[in-house]
N, CA, C and O atoms as CSV, one atom per row, in Angstrom:
chain,resi,resn,atom,element,x,y,z
A,1,MET,N,N,136.162,131.543,78.071
A,1,MET,CA,C,136.372,130.864,77.182
A,1,MET,C,C,135.470,129.824,77.064
A,1,MET,O,O,135.469,129.174,76.019
A,2,HIS,N,N,134.560,129.504,78.122
A,2,HIS,CA,C,133.326,128.483,78.057
A,2,HIS,C,C,132.641,129.432,77.144
A,2,HIS,O,O,132.683,129.115,75.956
A,3,ASP,N,N,131.902,130.734,77.505
A,3,ASP,CA,C,131.040,131.235,77.041
A,3,ASP,C,C,131.252,131.820,75.378
A,3,ASP,O,O,130.387,131.899,74.506
A,4,PHE,N,N,132.805,132.210,75.291
A,4,PHE,CA,C,133.092,131.971,73.874
A,4,PHE,C,C,132.752,130.620,72.828
A,4,PHE,O,O,132.413,130.743,71.651
A,5,LYS,N,N,132.911,129.442,73.485
A,5,LYS,CA,C,133.064,128.388,73.099
A,5,LYS,C,C,130.851,127.999,72.966
A,5,LYS,O,O,130.463,127.191,72.122
A,6,ASN,N,N,130.150,128.488,73.604
A,6,ASN,CA,C,129.229,128.734,73.495
A,6,ASN,C,C,128.305,129.531,72.140
A,6,ASN,O,O,127.495,129.056,71.344
A,7,ILE,N,N,128.878,131.010,72.321
A,7,ILE,CA,C,128.442,131.647,70.989
A,7,ILE,C,C,128.863,131.027,69.690
A,7,ILE,O,O,128.236,130.919,68.636
A,8,LEU,N,N,130.034,130.657,70.004
A,8,LEU,CA,C,130.065,129.864,68.607
A,8,LEU,C,C,129.451,128.864,67.972
A,8,LEU,O,O,129.100,128.883,66.792
A,9,LEU,N,N,129.282,127.783,68.916
A,9,LEU,CA,C,128.082,126.903,69.166
A,9,LEU,C,C,126.686,127.377,68.459
A,9,LEU,O,O,126.017,126.645,67.730
A,10,ALA,N,N,126.343,128.809,68.820
A,10,ALA,CA,C,124.931,128.979,68.637
A,10,ALA,C,C,124.955,129.596,67.015
A,10,ALA,O,O,124.160,129.536,66.076
A,11,TRP,N,N,126.400,130.262,67.234
A,11,TRP,CA,C,126.362,130.775,65.303
A,11,TRP,C,C,126.602,129.657,64.770
A,11,TRP,O,O,126.007,129.492,63.705
A,12,LEU,N,N,127.375,128.662,65.169
A,12,LEU,CA,C,127.516,127.921,63.859
A,12,LEU,C,C,126.450,127.031,63.689
A,12,LEU,O,O,126.650,126.434,62.631
A,13,SER,N,N,125.160,126.559,64.348
A,13,SER,CA,C,124.499,126.022,64.014
A,13,SER,C,C,123.219,126.652,63.365
A,13,SER,O,O,122.113,126.175,63.111
A,14,SER,N,N,123.969,128.358,63.122
A,14,SER,CA,C,122.469,128.931,62.600
A,14,SER,C,C,123.391,129.493,61.412
A,14,SER,O,O,123.241,130.598,60.889
A,15,VAL,N,N,124.270,128.642,61.108
A,15,VAL,CA,C,124.986,128.971,59.382
A,15,VAL,C,C,123.982,128.871,58.181
A,15,VAL,O,O,123.831,129.540,57.159
A,16,SER,N,N,123.347,127.754,58.717
A,16,SER,CA,C,122.683,127.267,57.570
A,16,SER,C,C,121.610,128.742,57.341
A,16,SER,O,O,121.463,129.546,56.420
A,17,ALA,N,N,121.120,128.602,58.440
A,17,ALA,CA,C,119.896,130.068,58.318
A,17,ALA,C,C,120.140,131.032,57.465
A,17,ALA,O,O,119.533,131.451,56.479
A,18,VAL,N,N,121.495,131.435,58.192
A,18,VAL,CA,C,122.301,132.338,57.856
A,18,VAL,C,C,121.956,132.607,55.892
A,18,VAL,O,O,121.513,133.578,55.278
A,19,PHE,N,N,122.310,131.553,55.547
A,19,PHE,CA,C,122.823,131.339,54.001
A,19,PHE,C,C,121.500,131.240,53.301
A,19,PHE,O,O,121.404,131.701,52.164
A,20,THR,N,N,120.526,130.707,53.857
A,20,THR,CA,C,118.891,131.015,53.485
A,20,THR,C,C,118.708,132.551,53.091
A,20,THR,O,O,118.561,133.231,52.075
A,21,ALA,N,N,118.799,132.708,54.473
A,21,ALA,CA,C,118.298,134.450,55.017
A,21,ALA,C,C,118.983,135.454,53.838
A,21,ALA,O,O,118.429,136.453,53.379
A,22,ILE,N,N,120.332,134.945,53.456
A,22,ILE,CA,C,121.103,135.457,51.697
A,22,ILE,C,C,121.016,135.355,50.807
A,22,ILE,O,O,121.506,135.956,49.851
A,23,GLU,N,N,120.123,134.269,50.927
A,23,GLU,CA,C,119.651,133.966,49.755
A,23,GLU,C,C,118.368,134.147,48.669
A,23,GLU,O,O,118.135,134.245,47.464
A,24,ALA,N,N,117.496,134.108,50.422
A,24,ALA,CA,C,116.222,134.916,49.844
A,24,ALA,C,C,116.151,136.505,49.511
A,24,ALA,O,O,115.268,137.070,48.866
A,25,LYS,N,N,117.342,137.103,50.134
A,25,LYS,CA,C,117.082,138.749,50.018
A,25,LYS,C,C,116.467,139.133,50.764
A,25,LYS,O,O,116.841,140.292,50.585
A,26,THR,N,N,115.782,139.220,51.526
A,26,THR,CA,C,114.806,140.137,52.710
A,26,THR,C,C,115.088,140.184,54.048
A,26,THR,O,O,115.452,139.238,54.747
A,27,PHE,N,N,114.892,141.416,54.407
A,27,PHE,CA,C,115.419,142.090,55.559
A,27,PHE,C,C,115.087,141.312,56.746
A,27,PHE,O,O,116.004,141.157,57.552
A,28,PHE,N,N,114.081,140.851,56.980
A,28,PHE,CA,C,113.588,140.217,57.762
A,28,PHE,C,C,113.926,138.662,57.741
A,28,PHE,O,O,113.700,138.201,58.860
A,29,THR,N,N,114.290,137.904,57.048
A,29,THR,CA,C,114.843,136.565,57.223
A,29,THR,C,C,116.175,136.948,57.344
A,29,THR,O,O,116.599,136.397,58.360
A,30,ILE,N,N,116.936,137.526,56.892
A,30,ILE,CA,C,118.556,137.908,57.250
A,30,ILE,C,C,118.605,138.396,58.538
A,30,ILE,O,O,119.735,138.327,59.023
A,31,LEU,N,N,117.587,138.962,59.399
A,31,LEU,CA,C,117.516,140.098,60.775
A,31,LEU,C,C,117.227,138.548,61.352
A,31,LEU,O,O,118.229,138.101,61.910
A,32,SER,N,N,116.175,137.703,61.345
A,32,SER,CA,C,116.013,136.708,62.145
A,32,SER,C,C,116.819,135.480,62.601
A,32,SER,O,O,116.877,134.850,63.657
A,33,ALA,N,N,117.684,135.337,60.870
A,33,ALA,CA,C,118.821,134.251,61.564
A,33,ALA,C,C,119.977,134.945,61.970
A,33,ALA,O,O,120.942,134.185,62.048
A,34,ILE,N,N,120.297,136.453,62.339
A,34,ILE,CA,C,121.344,136.747,63.266
A,34,ILE,C,C,120.686,136.543,64.272
A,34,ILE,O,O,120.816,135.471,64.864
A,35,VAL,N,N,119.876,137.448,64.689
A,35,VAL,CA,C,119.260,138.118,65.724
A,35,VAL,C,C,118.707,137.147,66.614
A,35,VAL,O,O,118.923,137.231,67.823
A,36,LEU,N,N,118.091,136.335,66.178
A,36,LEU,CA,C,117.518,134.762,66.979
A,36,LEU,C,C,118.507,134.090,67.974
A,36,LEU,O,O,118.589,133.974,69.197
A,37,PRO,N,N,119.305,133.656,66.756
A,37,PRO,CA,C,120.542,132.792,67.928
A,37,PRO,C,C,121.109,133.651,68.965
A,37,PRO,O,O,121.566,133.106,69.970
A,38,THR,N,N,121.137,134.803,68.863
A,38,THR,CA,C,121.534,135.626,69.925
A,38,THR,C,C,120.588,135.708,71.351
A,38,THR,O,O,120.825,135.743,72.558
A,39,VAL,N,N,119.338,135.717,70.455
A,39,VAL,CA,C,118.218,135.897,71.558
A,39,VAL,C,C,118.057,134.821,72.271
A,39,VAL,O,O,117.708,134.987,73.440
A,40,PHE,N,N,118.253,133.521,71.799
A,40,PHE,CA,C,118.272,132.476,72.114
A,40,PHE,C,C,119.417,132.316,73.197
A,40,PHE,O,O,119.144,131.809,74.285
A,41,PHE,N,N,120.746,132.762,72.890
A,41,PHE,CA,C,122.051,132.123,73.450
A,41,PHE,C,C,121.498,132.932,74.771
A,41,PHE,O,O,121.610,132.220,75.769
A,42,ALA,N,N,121.057,133.938,74.991
A,42,ALA,CA,C,121.094,135.416,75.631
A,42,ALA,C,C,120.028,135.108,77.027
A,42,ALA,O,O,120.169,135.716,78.088
A,43,LEU,N,N,118.897,134.000,76.783
A,43,LEU,CA,C,118.062,133.506,77.072
A,43,LEU,C,C,118.402,132.379,78.359
A,43,LEU,O,O,118.375,132.463,79.587
A,44,GLY,N,N,118.834,130.951,77.068
A,44,GLY,CA,C,119.864,130.479,78.044
A,44,GLY,C,C,120.932,130.598,78.844
A,44,GLY,O,O,121.156,129.700,79.657
A,45,LYS,N,N,121.746,131.680,78.761
A,45,LYS,CA,C,122.443,132.298,79.694
A,45,LYS,C,C,122.218,132.147,80.968
A,45,LYS,O,O,122.638,131.497,81.926
A,46,ALA,N,N,121.071,133.300,80.588
A,46,ALA,CA,C,119.812,133.802,81.607
A,46,ALA,C,C,119.830,132.915,82.604
A,46,ALA,O,O,120.552,132.941,83.601
A,47,VAL,N,N,118.914,132.029,82.274
A,47,VAL,CA,C,118.369,130.712,82.745
A,47,VAL,C,C,119.875,130.007,83.717
A,47,VAL,O,O,119.923,129.947,84.946
A,48,ASP,N,N,120.722,129.650,82.980
A,48,ASP,CA,C,121.850,128.969,83.160
A,48,ASP,C,C,122.283,129.824,84.686
A,48,ASP,O,O,122.350,129.164,85.723
A,49,VAL,N,N,122.543,131.241,84.695
A,49,VAL,CA,C,122.774,132.281,85.702
A,49,VAL,C,C,122.116,131.847,86.845
A,49,VAL,O,O,122.518,131.519,87.961
A,50,CYS,N,N,120.919,131.920,86.283
A,50,CYS,CA,C,119.770,132.232,87.714
A,50,CYS,C,C,119.716,130.339,88.415
A,50,CYS,O,O,119.701,129.967,89.588
A,51,LEU,N,N,119.701,129.651,87.344
A,51,LEU,CA,C,119.831,128.314,88.362
A,51,LEU,C,C,120.788,128.268,89.118
A,51,LEU,O,O,120.586,127.972,90.295
A,52,GLN,N,N,122.439,128.622,88.532
A,52,GLN,CA,C,123.448,128.422,89.559
A,52,GLN,C,C,122.939,129.142,90.444
A,52,GLN,O,O,122.335,128.456,91.267
A,53,ILE,N,N,122.893,130.734,90.747
A,53,ILE,CA,C,122.464,131.663,91.660
A,53,ILE,C,C,121.347,130.596,92.816
A,53,ILE,O,O,121.307,130.844,94.021
A,54,TYR,N,N,120.715,129.713,92.333
A,54,TYR,CA,C,119.847,129.123,93.362
A,54,TYR,C,C,120.236,128.207,94.138
A,54,TYR,O,O,120.123,128.099,95.359
A,55,LEU,N,N,120.835,127.357,93.156
A,55,LEU,CA,C,121.802,126.025,93.488
A,55,LEU,C,C,122.890,126.245,94.705
A,55,LEU,O,O,123.208,125.439,95.580
A,56,ARG,N,N,123.420,127.752,94.463
A,56,ARG,CA,C,124.620,127.788,95.068
A,56,ARG,C,C,123.693,128.465,96.587
A,56,ARG,O,O,124.216,127.954,97.577
A,57,ARG,N,N,122.931,129.088,96.858
A,57,ARG,CA,C,121.943,129.558,97.927
A,57,ARG,C,C,121.370,128.369,98.601
A,57,ARG,O,O,121.187,128.412,99.818
A,58,GLU,N,N,120.973,126.971,97.694
A,58,GLU,CA,C,120.864,126.417,98.248
A,58,GLU,C,C,121.789,125.337,99.198
A,58,GLU,O,O,121.430,124.880,100.283
A,59,GLU,N,N,123.072,125.052,98.498
A,59,GLU,CA,C,124.205,124.904,98.825
A,59,GLU,C,C,124.680,125.197,100.094
A,59,GLU,O,O,124.828,124.241,100.856
A,60,GLN,N,N,124.943,126.272,100.473
A,60,GLN,CA,C,124.542,127.499,101.463
A,60,GLN,C,C,123.753,126.913,103.145
A,60,GLN,O,O,124.203,126.525,104.223
A,61,ARG,N,N,122.592,127.104,102.648
A,61,ARG,CA,C,121.480,126.510,103.227
A,61,ARG,C,C,121.872,125.480,103.680
A,61,ARG,O,O,122.009,125.400,104.901
A,62,ARG,N,N,122.180,124.355,102.831
A,62,ARG,CA,C,122.512,123.023,103.852
A,62,ARG,C,C,123.470,123.278,104.305
A,62,ARG,O,O,123.380,123.392,105.527
A,63,ASP,N,N,124.385,123.434,103.932
A,63,ASP,CA,C,125.730,123.614,104.765
A,63,ASP,C,C,125.475,124.191,105.897
A,63,ASP,O,O,126.014,123.570,106.814
A,64,ALA,N,N,124.684,125.428,106.372
A,64,ALA,CA,C,124.562,125.899,107.747
A,64,ALA,C,C,123.601,125.408,107.998
A,64,ALA,O,O,123.284,125.794,109.124
A,65,GLU,N,N,122.830,124.688,107.581
A,65,GLU,CA,C,122.142,123.616,108.751
A,65,GLU,C,C,122.830,122.272,109.222
A,65,GLU,O,O,122.424,121.625,110.187
A,66,GLU,N,N,123.941,121.911,108.419
A,66,GLU,CA,C,124.636,120.770,108.898
A,66,GLU,C,C,125.356,121.364,109.896
A,66,GLU,O,O,125.151,120.895,111.015
A,67,ARG,N,N,126.494,122.665,109.779
A,67,ARG,CA,C,127.222,123.129,110.713
A,67,ARG,C,C,126.376,123.486,111.985
A,67,ARG,O,O,127.105,123.911,112.882
A,68,ARG,N,N,124.924,123.432,112.354
A,68,ARG,CA,C,124.029,124.045,112.787
A,68,ARG,C,C,123.953,122.393,113.822
A,68,ARG,O,O,124.119,122.328,115.040
A,69,THR,N,N,123.715,121.449,113.062
A,69,THR,CA,C,123.882,120.201,113.527
A,69,THR,C,C,124.794,119.476,114.682
A,69,THR,O,O,124.589,118.989,115.794
A,70,ARG,N,N,125.729,119.641,113.954
A,70,ARG,CA,C,127.093,119.634,114.166
A,70,ARG,C,C,127.733,120.182,115.489
A,70,ARG,O,O,128.590,119.503,116.056
A,71,THR,N,N,127.324,121.443,116.016
A,71,THR,CA,C,127.363,122.387,116.920
A,71,THR,C,C,125.940,121.669,118.307
A,71,THR,O,O,126.083,121.834,119.519
A,72,ASN,N,N,124.912,121.043,117.767
A,72,ASN,CA,C,124.045,121.137,118.371
A,72,ASN,C,C,123.024,122.423,119.050
A,72,ASN,O,O,122.563,122.699,120.158
A,73,LEU,N,N,122.997,122.906,117.881
A,73,LEU,CA,C,122.143,123.990,118.110
A,73,LEU,C,C,120.667,123.945,117.629
A,73,LEU,O,O,120.326,123.274,116.655
A,74,PRO,N,N,119.681,124.811,118.479
A,74,PRO,CA,C,118.313,124.570,118.081
A,74,PRO,C,C,118.180,124.787,116.471
A,74,PRO,O,O,118.856,125.667,115.938
A,75,PRO,N,N,117.170,123.853,115.594
A,75,PRO,CA,C,117.165,124.120,114.677
A,75,PRO,C,C,116.820,125.698,114.238
A,75,PRO,O,O,117.121,126.272,115.285
A,76,ARG,N,N,116.429,126.609,113.440
A,76,ARG,CA,C,115.847,127.589,112.832
A,76,ARG,C,C,114.218,127.403,112.953
A,76,ARG,O,O,113.582,126.362,112.787
A,77,PRO,N,N,113.807,128.498,113.234
A,77,PRO,CA,C,112.446,128.807,113.541
A,77,PRO,C,C,111.347,128.189,112.048
A,77,PRO,O,O,110.254,127.623,112.052
A,78,SER,N,N,112.219,128.606,110.954
A,78,SER,CA,C,111.771,128.477,109.659
A,78,SER,C,C,111.642,126.701,109.035
A,78,SER,O,O,111.011,126.180,108.115
A,79,ALA,N,N,112.567,126.200,110.054
A,79,ALA,CA,C,112.516,124.772,109.766
A,79,ALA,C,C,112.091,123.795,110.267
A,79,ALA,O,O,112.178,122.649,109.827
A,80,THR,N,N,111.220,124.413,111.953
A,80,THR,CA,C,110.189,123.970,112.542
A,80,THR,C,C,109.180,123.549,111.504
A,80,THR,O,O,108.761,124.416,110.737
A,81,PRO,N,N,108.692,122.152,111.385
A,81,PRO,CA,C,106.944,122.258,110.644
A,81,PRO,C,C,106.261,122.439,111.431
A,81,PRO,O,O,106.326,122.375,112.659
A,82,PRO,N,N,105.167,122.811,110.386
A,82,PRO,CA,C,104.175,123.367,110.990
A,82,PRO,C,C,103.415,122.363,112.422
A,82,PRO,O,O,104.023,121.306,112.596
A,83,ASN,N,N,102.278,122.581,113.345
A,83,ASN,CA,C,101.768,122.032,114.180
A,83,ASN,C,C,102.686,121.184,115.103
A,83,ASN,O,O,102.393,120.077,115.556
A,84,GLN,N,N,104.014,121.971,115.347
A,84,GLN,CA,C,104.904,121.032,116.507
A,84,GLN,C,C,105.110,122.461,117.411
A,84,GLN,O,O,104.901,123.571,116.920
A,85,GLY,N,N,105.473,122.286,118.553
A,85,GLY,CA,C,105.712,123.167,119.767
A,85,GLY,C,C,104.343,123.307,120.772
A,85,GLY,O,O,103.535,124.199,121.028
A,86,GLY,N,N,104.549,121.987,121.164
A,86,GLY,CA,C,103.463,121.945,121.616
A,86,GLY,C,C,103.554,122.806,122.876
A,86,GLY,O,O,102.534,123.275,123.381
A,87,GLU,N,N,104.749,123.012,123.377
A,87,GLU,CA,C,105.025,123.789,124.531
A,87,GLU,C,C,103.989,124.738,124.464
A,87,GLU,O,O,103.143,124.693,125.357
A,88,PHE,N,N,103.903,125.464,123.710
A,88,PHE,CA,C,102.778,127.013,123.321
A,88,PHE,C,C,101.642,126.631,123.270
A,88,PHE,O,O,100.719,127.394,123.555
A,89,LEU,N,N,101.393,125.076,122.813
A,89,LEU,CA,C,99.940,125.253,123.357
A,89,LEU,C,C,99.379,124.727,124.958
A,89,LEU,O,O,98.392,124.950,125.659
A,90,GLU,N,N,100.420,124.043,125.043
A,90,GLU,CA,C,100.122,123.493,126.960
A,90,GLU,C,C,100.035,124.986,127.457
A,90,GLU,O,O,98.886,125.392,127.633
A,91,LYS,N,N,101.004,125.823,127.700
A,91,LYS,CA,C,100.809,126.834,128.488
A,91,LYS,C,C,99.856,127.541,128.178
A,91,LYS,O,O,99.584,128.250,129.147
A,92,LYS,N,N,99.083,127.764,127.201
A,92,LYS,CA,C,97.620,128.560,126.535
A,92,LYS,C,C,96.527,127.919,127.323
A,92,LYS,O,O,95.641,128.628,127.802
A,93,GLN,N,N,96.530,126.475,127.510
A,93,GLN,CA,C,95.732,125.452,127.934
A,93,GLN,C,C,95.518,125.933,129.542
A,93,GLN,O,O,94.522,126.407,130.090
A,94,ALA,N,N,96.950,125.597,130.108
A,94,ALA,CA,C,96.854,125.570,131.500
A,94,ALA,C,C,96.625,127.596,132.400
A,94,ALA,O,O,96.529,127.721,133.621
C-alpha cells in the first residue's frame, strides 16, 4: 500500500506536465511527461531500498558487537584500531 501511495503521488505531481504535453501534441513531450515521473520514482525507490539494506546491516553489526561485549569476548580483529597490538612488536624485538 505504501508503494502504491508513492506511485500515485508521483503521477499526481506530474498531471500538469501531462496536460501540457497533450496540449503541445508532440511525441517527445508526451513521452517525457509519462516516462520521467516513472524513472524518478524507480530511482528514488532504488535509493530507498539500498539505504534500508545498509542501515539493517549496520544495525546487525552493532548488535553483534554489543552481544560480544556483553559476553566478554575479545573484539573482532577488524575492530582493533591500527598501531595497537604491541605484544606482536615486543615478541619481534626480543
